Structure formats: structure tokens, C-alpha cells
N, C-alpha and C positions, 0 to 999 in steps of 0.2 A: 855759388856767394850770388848766384842771380836771387836764390831764396830768399837771402839776407837783403836783397837790393828793392825788393818788393814788401817785407815785411821787418817790422821794427825790432823784434824776437824772435827766437824761437827755441822751442825745447828739443831735447835730444832723439826722444820719440815720434815728435811729430815730423821733425828733420826727414828722420828714417825712413818712416811710413811715405813720404811726401816724395823721396830718391829712391825708395825701393834697392837699399843698401843692408850691406849684414853691419853689424855694430863693430865690428875690428875695421873694416872698410872706411864706414864713415868716421870712426877714430885718427884712423890714421889721416887722411880727409882733414880734417879738424886741427889736427895737430900739426900740419902743414902750413894751413893757413894763419894758426895762433904763430906762429914762430915767425911768419911775414910780418904779423903787425896786419892781420886782412880782417881780422874777426878778432872781436875781444869775449873772454867769458866769464861767463858770471853763475858763480855757486850759494846757494842758499838752500833751505832749509825750508816744508811745507808742513809743520806738524812734528813729525819724526822722520820724513822722509823727503830725501837730498832729491833737489831739481837742479839742472845745470842748462841753460840758454844758450842762446851765441845771439850777439850783434855786428854789424858791420861796422869796422872802426873808419872814421874819415879818409884815412889813407889808402884804405882797403876798399872804398867808393871809388873815388879818385884812379884808383889801379883797375879799375874794373869796367870803368867809363874809357878810359885810357884803351882797354883791351878790347874794347869794343869798335871804338875808332878802327883800332890797328886790323880790324875785323873784315868793316865796312870798305877801309881802303882796300883792303885783297879783294874783296868782292867786284871793286868799282874795278881792277885793272883788268880782272879776267872777262869782264864784258866786253 
């Protein structure tokens, strides 16, 4: 989610390279985020090659910010 918060959209291969994960690992995380409606999956063909890109939904962005807020509160409590 953090990658999608700073990129409007990103394709599978670039996301995999950025995160340094396997295809299967990334696919399972993407499936979970899509099921939670945190991300939107865009599939298209460029020429004859399929390209899949991902973007954060408004709901996903809100949930991410709430997560960061909760982490900040936790950190402040520990100080």
C-alpha cells in the first residue's frame, strides 16, 4: 500500500521488483488488498501483451492513513 500511496499506479513487474518478492507472494497480497477493496486492478493489452496495473482506492487510502495514525499513537504511548 505504501508504494501505491506515492504512485498513482504501478504495474506488476515494477511492484515486484520494488518489493523484492516472488510472483506468488505478490499475487496473494494483491488478492487480499483487492478483496478488502483497498486497491483497484486494471487489466489491458498493449499490443498483444497483457499489462496489469494497480492503484489505491479512496477507501484504501483512508484505511492506510488510519493505520499510520494508529502506529503514531502507539509510538507516542511507548515514549
